[in-house]
C-alpha positions in Angstrom: 0.7 58.1 16.9 -1.1 55.6 19.0 -2.7 56.6 22.3 -2.5 54.6 25.5 -5.6 52.7 26.5 -4.8 52.4 30.2 -7.9 54.2 31.5 -10.1 52.1 29.2 -8.4 48.9 30.4 -8.9 50.0 34.0 -12.6 50.5 33.4 -12.9 47.1 31.8 -11.4 45.5 34.9 -13.4 47.6 37.4 -10.3 49.3 38.7 -9.5 53.0 39.2 -6.4 54.9 38.5 -6.0 55.4 42.3 -6.2 51.6 42.9 -3.6 51.1 40.2 -1.3 53.7 41.7 -1.6 52.0 45.2 -0.7 48.6 43.6 2.3 50.3 42.0 3.2 52.1 45.3 3.3 55.6 43.7 1.0 58.6 44.1 -1.9 58.8 41.8 -0.9 62.3 40.5 2.5 61.0 39.6 1.0 58.0 37.8 -1.4 60.2 35.9 1.4 62.6 34.9 3.6 59.7 33.8 0.8 58.2 31.6 0.2 61.6 29.9 3.9 62.5 29.5 5.6 59.6 27.9 5.9 56.8 30.5 9.0 54.6 30.7 9.1 51.1 29.4 9.5 49.8 32.9 6.3 51.7 34.0 4.4 50.3 31.0 5.5 46.8 31.8 4.4 47.2 35.4 1.0 48.5 34.4 0.5 45.7 31.9 1.5 43.1 34.5 -1.0 44.5 37.0 -3.8 44.7 34.3 -2.8 41.2 33.1 -2.5 42.2 29.5 0.3 42.2 26.9 2.1 45.5 26.8 0.9 45.9 23.2 -2.7 46.0 24.5 -1.9 49.2 26.3 -1.6 50.9 22.9 -4.0 49.1 20.5 -7.4 47.6 20.8 -7.5 43.8 20.7 -9.0 42.2 17.6 -12.7 42.3 17.3 -14.5 39.1 18.5 -11.6 38.2 20.8 -12.8 36.4 23.9 -11.5 37.9 27.1 -12.7 37.6 30.7 -13.2 35.3 33.7 -15.7 32.5 34.2 -16.6 30.8 37.4 -17.5 27.2 37.3 -18.0 25.0 40.3 -16.3 27.6 42.6 -13.2 27.8 40.3 -12.3 31.0 38.4 -11.0 30.5 34.8 -9.2 33.2 32.9 -10.3 33.2 29.3 -8.0 35.1 26.9 -8.7 33.3 23.6 -11.3 31.2 22.1 -9.4 28.0 22.7 -9.5 28.7 26.5 -13.3 28.9 26.3 -13.5 25.8 24.2 -11.3 23.9 26.6 -13.5 24.9 29.5 -16.7 23.9 27.7 -15.1 20.5 26.9 -14.1 20.1 30.6 -17.7 20.9 31.6 -19.1 18.4 29.1 -16.7 15.7 30.3 -17.8 16.2 33.9 -21.4 16.0 33.0 -21.1 12.7 31.1 
């Protein structure tokens, strides 16, 4: 049986369970209980949306060497979720500098 990675994903995003519960408009204790005791699909979808991940990432670790994060360039924030996103940004930077 796979375990949920919600707490790990929260930590990676610098967010607490309390902050997540506020965004979901439910009490932290209720959220914690739900996560531990078989959450509904709707609840998992809402959590995944807030954490900006695919629902499958709540259960399994992403592939090793996957790029994931945010980069700021010239006061713009770019979300990087795959290597091609990073490559596109690097190409954009190169083109601006030529």
